[in-house]
C-alpha positions as CSV (number, residue, x, y, z in Angstrom):
1,M,0.0,0.0,0.0
2,T,1.4,3.3,-1.0
3,P,1.5,5.8,1.9
4,P,-0.4,9.1,1.4
5,K,1.6,11.9,0.0
6,I,2.4,14.5,2.5
7,T,2.8,18.1,1.3
8,R,5.1,20.2,3.5
9,L,4.6,24.0,3.8
10,T,7.7,26.0,3.2
11,G,8.5,29.6,4.2
12,R,7.8,30.9,0.8
13,P,5.0,33.5,0.5
14,D,3.1,31.5,-2.1
15,A,2.9,28.6,0.4
16,D,1.7,30.6,3.3
17,P,-1.8,29.1,4.3
18,D,-2.9,32.4,5.9
19,P,-1.5,35.3,3.9
20,K,-1.5,38.7,5.7
21,P,-2.6,41.7,3.7
22,S,0.0,44.3,3.0
23,G,-0.1,47.8,4.6
24,G,-1.5,49.2,1.4
25,G,-4.3,46.7,1.4
26,V,-5.2,47.5,5.0
27,A,-5.3,51.2,4.3
28,A,-7.5,50.6,1.2
29,A,-9.9,48.5,3.3
30,V,-10.2,51.1,6.0
31,F,-10.7,53.9,3.5
32,T,-13.5,51.8,1.8
33,L,-15.2,51.3,5.1
34,L,-15.0,55.0,6.0
35,V,-16.5,55.9,2.6
36,L,-19.3,53.4,3.0
37,G,-20.0,54.6,6.5
38,A,-20.1,58.2,5.3
39,M,-22.5,57.2,2.5
40,I,-24.8,55.4,4.9
41,A,-24.7,58.2,7.4
42,G,-25.5,60.7,4.6
43,F,-28.4,58.5,3.4
44,W,-30.0,58.5,6.8
45,M,-29.3,62.2,7.3
46,L,-31.1,63.0,4.1
47,K,-33.9,60.5,4.7
48,D,-34.7,62.2,8.1
49,S,-35.6,65.7,6.9
50,K,-34.7,67.1,10.3
51,Y,-31.0,66.5,9.5
52,N,-31.2,67.7,6.0
53,P,-29.2,70.9,5.7
54,R,-31.8,72.3,3.3
55,T,-34.7,71.7,5.7
56,P,-36.1,75.0,7.0
57,L,-34.7,75.9,10.4
58,D,-36.9,75.2,13.5
59,P,-35.4,77.5,16.0
60,L,-37.1,75.7,18.9
61,A,-35.9,72.2,17.9
62,E,-33.0,70.6,19.8
63,L,-29.7,71.6,18.3
64,H,-28.3,68.9,16.0
65,V,-25.7,68.2,13.4
66,A,-27.4,70.2,10.7
67,T,-28.5,73.2,12.8
68,S,-25.6,75.4,11.9
69,Y,-26.3,74.9,8.2
70,Q,-30.0,75.6,8.5
71,L,-29.3,78.6,10.7
72,A,-26.8,80.1,8.3
73,R,-29.4,79.9,5.5
74,T,-32.2,81.3,7.6
75,A,-30.2,84.1,9.2
76,E,-29.3,85.7,5.9
77,D,-32.8,85.8,4.6
78,P,-34.6,88.8,6.2
79,L,-38.1,87.4,6.1
80,L,-37.1,83.9,7.3
81,C,-34.9,85.5,10.0
82,Q,-37.7,87.6,11.3
83,A,-40.1,84.7,11.3
84,A,-37.6,82.6,13.3
85,L,-37.2,85.4,15.9
86,A,-41.0,85.6,16.2
87,T,-41.2,81.8,16.8
88,L,-38.7,82.2,19.6
89,Q,-41.0,85.0,21.0
90,A,-38.2,87.5,20.9
91,Q,-39.4,91.1,21.1
92,F,-38.1,93.2,18.1
93,S,-39.1,95.6,15.5
94,T,-37.8,96.1,12.0
95,V,-36.4,99.6,11.4
96,E,-34.8,101.5,8.6
97,D,-31.3,100.2,7.6
98,Q,-28.5,102.3,9.1
99,V,-25.8,103.0,6.5
100,D,-22.9,105.2,7.7
101,S,-20.5,104.2,4.9
102,A,-19.7,101.4,2.6
103,L,-17.8,99.7,5.5
104,C,-20.2,100.6,8.4
105,H,-23.8,99.7,8.3
106,I,-26.6,97.6,9.8
107,R,-28.5,95.8,7.0
108,P,-31.1,94.5,7.7
109,N,-31.6,96.4,10.9
110,V,-33.8,95.3,13.8
111,E,-34.3,96.9,17.2
112,L,-34.2,94.0,19.7
113,T,-35.7,94.5,23.2
114,S,-35.9,90.9,24.5
115,L,-34.8,87.4,23.7
116,A,-36.5,84.0,24.0
117,G,-36.5,84.1,27.9
118,A,-34.3,87.0,28.9
119,D,-34.6,90.8,28.5
120,L,-31.7,93.0,27.4
121,T,-31.1,96.7,27.0
122,D,-32.6,97.8,23.7
123,I,-30.1,97.2,20.9
124,N,-29.9,97.7,17.1
125,T,-28.3,94.9,15.3
126,R,-28.5,92.7,12.2
127,C,-31.4,90.2,12.2
128,A,-28.8,87.4,11.9
129,T,-27.1,88.5,15.1
130,A,-30.4,88.8,16.9
131,L,-31.5,85.4,15.8
132,R,-28.3,83.6,16.9
133,L,-28.4,85.5,20.2
134,A,-32.1,84.5,20.8
135,M,-31.3,80.8,20.1
136,W,-28.3,81.0,22.4
137,D,-30.6,82.3,25.2
138,H,-33.2,79.6,24.6
139,H,-31.0,76.6,24.0
140,I,-27.9,77.4,26.1
141,V,-28.3,80.2,28.7
142,Q,-31.6,79.2,30.3
143,P,-30.8,75.5,30.7
144,A,-27.3,76.3,32.0
145,A,-28.7,78.7,34.6
146,L,-31.2,76.1,35.8
147,Q,-28.5,73.5,36.0
148,H,-26.0,75.6,37.9
149,F,-28.2,78.0,39.9
150,G,-31.6,76.4,40.0
151,Q,-33.2,79.4,38.2
152,G,-33.4,81.1,34.9
153,V,-31.7,84.3,33.6
154,R,-33.8,87.5,33.7
155,R,-31.5,89.7,31.7
156,I,-28.5,89.4,29.5
157,N,-26.1,92.3,29.9
158,H,-24.1,93.4,26.8
159,F,-21.6,96.0,25.6
160,G,-23.3,96.5,22.3
161,S,-23.3,95.2,18.7
162,Y,-22.8,98.0,16.2
163,S,-19.6,100.0,16.2
164,C,-17.9,101.6,13.2
165,R,-14.3,100.7,14.0
166,R,-11.4,98.5,13.1
167,M,-10.6,95.2,14.7
168,R,-8.6,95.4,17.9
169,T,-5.7,93.1,18.5
170,S,-3.1,92.6,21.2
171,S,-0.6,94.7,19.2
172,G,-3.0,97.5,18.4
173,A,-5.7,98.4,15.8
174,S,-5.8,96.2,12.8
175,T,-6.2,97.4,9.2
176,A,-9.3,95.1,8.9
177,M,-12.7,96.3,9.9
178,S,-14.3,94.7,13.0
179,A,-17.4,92.5,12.6
180,H,-19.0,95.2,14.8
181,A,-18.8,97.6,11.9
182,T,-21.6,95.7,10.2
183,A,-23.4,94.6,13.4
184,D,-22.3,91.0,12.8
185,A,-21.0,90.8,16.4
186,I,-22.2,91.4,19.9
187,D,-20.2,91.5,23.2
188,I,-21.8,89.9,26.3
189,A,-20.7,91.1,29.7
190,G,-22.8,89.1,32.1
191,V,-26.3,88.1,33.2
192,T,-28.8,88.8,35.8
193,L,-30.5,85.8,37.4
194,G,-34.2,85.5,38.2
195,D,-33.6,86.4,41.8
196,G,-31.9,89.7,40.8
197,R,-28.3,88.6,41.4
198,S,-26.0,90.0,38.8
199,L,-23.1,87.8,37.5
200,S,-20.2,89.4,35.8
201,L,-18.0,87.5,33.3
202,H,-15.0,89.6,34.4
203,S,-15.2,88.7,38.1
204,G,-16.8,85.2,37.7
205,W,-14.9,83.5,34.9
206,D,-12.5,81.7,37.3
207,L,-14.8,81.6,40.4
208,P,-15.4,77.9,41.3
209,A,-19.1,78.6,41.8
210,Q,-19.5,80.2,38.4
211,S,-16.7,78.9,36.1
212,G,-18.7,75.9,34.9
213,F,-21.7,78.1,34.0
214,W,-19.6,80.5,32.0
215,R,-17.8,77.8,30.1
216,D,-21.2,76.1,29.3
217,L,-22.3,79.5,27.9
218,R,-19.1,79.8,25.8
219,D,-19.1,76.3,24.5
220,G,-22.8,76.4,23.7
221,A,-22.4,79.6,21.8
222,C,-19.8,77.9,19.5
223,R,-22.7,75.8,18.2
224,L,-24.5,78.9,17.0
225,F,-21.9,81.6,16.2
226,P,-19.0,80.9,13.8
227,T,-16.6,83.0,16.0
228,V,-16.7,82.9,19.8
229,L,-13.9,84.6,21.9
230,S,-13.8,84.4,25.7
231,P,-11.3,85.4,28.5
232,D,-9.3,82.3,27.5
233,Y,-8.5,84.0,24.2
234,N,-6.6,87.1,25.3
235,A,-6.7,90.0,27.8
236,L,-8.9,92.1,25.5
237,H,-11.7,89.7,26.2
238,A,-11.2,89.4,29.9
239,D,-14.6,91.0,30.6
240,H,-16.8,89.8,27.8
241,F,-17.7,87.2,25.3
242,H,-17.3,88.2,21.6
243,F,-19.9,86.5,19.4
244,A,-19.6,87.1,15.7
245,K,-20.4,85.8,12.3
246,G,-16.7,86.2,11.7
247,R,-14.4,85.7,8.7
248,W,-12.7,82.8,10.4
249,G,-14.2,80.2,12.7
250,A,-12.9,80.2,16.3
251,C,-14.1,78.8,19.6
252,R,-11.7,80.0,22.4
């Protein structure tokens, strides 16, 4: 009887019973999985109209991945912007555009007297700035105040929105115009709680009892304003938040 033939494996690559993919193969496989994952995520995002960037903004809806895109489109359309402000129950009136020069103007111009839940000193600003601020009050400020202090915010204290000036930097005035020159920015100095207690960003930023609250307000604003600067940015912002449409995105 002839014994069965035994095949011996050698160390040659073509005899390896469990070949391992090359580094390039692994990278290609990972890339393919990422692309497929993105396609699937995109499909479900578009299927659920809430997450479709082209779906009209619901300013009262919980903030989600497409909110910033929907907000950007709504904020720049005067009629949609005013309708969103009304939905938030902000108190405002449309007024004649203020045009001081080609570089300094408020277009479209609204006079804002209260936000979704908090009052503020009357201010003239662009509708887009007013809408972002009202959404910040509704979605970020009031919940944070309830979490940290057990009460809402009665008033938001500010340093203003429109100012025809150049951008300030640590080394002096810049040649570029500030976002305030077109009312695309607003500076927030503090808040007044429901019980009348006034909280100042300048004195409270590093206080243990307030620091978490202020940072929640800063981080939440980054979901609604393209540019957010806080005392962590530089000494020029030691006493206020700078919220702006901005030319460059920043959250510091």
